[in-house]
C-alpha positions in Angstrom: -3.7 -12.3 19.6 -3.8 -15.1 17.1 -0.6 -17.0 16.4 1.1 -15.7 13.2 0.3 -17.8 10.1 3.4 -18.3 8.0 1.3 -19.1 4.9 -0.9 -16.0 4.9 -0.2 -12.4 4.4 3.1 -10.7 3.5 6.1 -13.0 4.1 9.1 -12.0 6.3 11.1 -10.9 3.3 8.9 -7.8 3.1 10.4 -6.5 6.3 13.7 -5.9 4.4 11.9 -3.3 2.2 11.0 -1.0 5.1 12.7 2.3 4.3 13.1 1.5 0.6 11.1 2.4 -2.5 8.4 0.3 -3.9 6.6 0.7 -7.2 2.9 1.1 -7.0 0.9 0.2 -10.2 -2.8 1.3 -9.7 -5.2 -1.0 -11.5 -8.7 -0.5 -12.6 -10.5 -3.2 -10.6 -14.0 -2.0 -9.9 -12.8 1.6 -10.4 -11.2 4.2 -8.4 -13.0 6.7 -6.2 -12.1 10.3 -5.1 -9.5 11.1 -7.8 -10.1 13.2 -10.8 -9.6 10.3 -13.2 -12.4 8.3 -11.6 -13.2 5.5 -12.4 -9.7 5.2 -13.9 -6.7 4.9 -11.6 -4.0 7.6 -11.2 -0.6 7.1 -12.8 1.9 4.6 -11.2 4.2 6.0 -8.5 7.1 5.3 -6.3 6.4 4.9 -2.6 8.8 4.7 0.4 7.7 2.0 2.7 7.6 3.4 6.3 6.3 0.3 8.0 4.3 -2.9 7.8 1.3 -3.6 10.0 -0.3 -6.7 11.4 -3.9 -7.6 12.0 -5.1 -10.9 13.6 -1.7 -12.4 13.6 -1.1 -11.7 9.9 1.3 -9.2 8.3 -1.5 -7.6 6.4 -0.2 -4.5 4.7 1.9 -1.4 5.0 2.1 2.4 5.2 4.3 4.5 3.0 4.7 7.9 1.5 4.7 8.8 -2.2 8.1 10.0 -3.3 7.7 10.7 -7.0 8.7 14.2 -8.1 6.0 15.6 -10.3 3.3 13.1 -9.3 0.2 14.9 -8.2 0.1 12.8 -5.0 3.8 13.3 -4.1 4.1 13.6 -0.3 0.8 11.9 0.4 0.5 8.8 2.6 -0.5 5.4 1.3 -2.2 2.7 3.3 -2.4 -0.7 1.7 -3.7 -4.1 2.6 -3.9 -7.4 0.8 -7.0 -8.2 -1.2 -6.5 -12.0 -1.4 -5.7 -14.9 0.9 -2.3 -16.5 0.5 1.4 -15.6 1.1 2.8 -12.7 -0.9 5.9 -10.5 -1.2 7.2 -7.7 -3.3 9.4 -9.7 -5.7 8.4 -13.2 -6.7 4.8 -13.4 -5.6 3.4 -9.9 -5.8 -0.2 -9.3 -4.7 -3.1 -7.0 -5.3 -3.9 -4.5 -2.6 -6.6 -2.2 -1.5 -5.0 1.2 -1.2 -6.0 4.6 0.1 -4.0 7.7 -0.8 -4.4 10.4 1.9 -2.9 13.8 2.6 -3.3 13.4 6.3 -1.4 11.4 8.9 -2.4 7.9 9.8 -3.8 6.6 13.1 -4.8 3.1 14.1 -8.2 1.9 15.1 -8.3 -1.6 16.5 -4.8 -2.1 15.0 -6.1 -1.1 11.5 -4.4 2.0 10.0 -6.8 4.8 8.9 -6.2 8.4 7.7 -7.1 11.1 10.2 -8.9 13.1 7.6 -11.1 11.5 4.9 -11.7 14.6 2.7 -9.5 14.7 -0.4 -8.6 11.0 -0.2 -8.8 8.6 -3.1 -8.6 4.8 -3.2 -8.8 1.7 -5.3 -6.6 -1.3 -6.2 -3.0 -1.6 -7.0 -0.1 -4.1 -7.5 3.0 -3.3 -5.4 6.5 -4.4 -6.4 10.1 -3.9 -5.5 11.7 -0.9 -7.2 15.3 -0.9 -8.3 16.8 2.5 -9.0 19.0 2.2 -12.1 22.1 4.3 -12.3 
């Protein structure tokens, strides 16, 4: 395995968000695929980050579950990975991500997470930020 690169991927502060909610803002990009709004993205949603994953020595992305009552994808899994080179986080230097929304569980193929079932999935681009619940 390649030595971790501290200037590439998600920085170490992202580890502190595991188990917490993040806000996902789907963006148009080149369009979305598989959702009924295609080519437009679905509405923004809250996602609980379950874990981050590494590929080739880089903290590349994460896996979460949508926890947003009333959202049509509530309960679905989200797999995301960075679209650009550089160092990013969920607060001061947010990035753009490729995301896939899947109803099925996730497995890893050569350390890259993939949904078990492709049918019914949708995907596109999103920005992901820290979410602070206001009382």
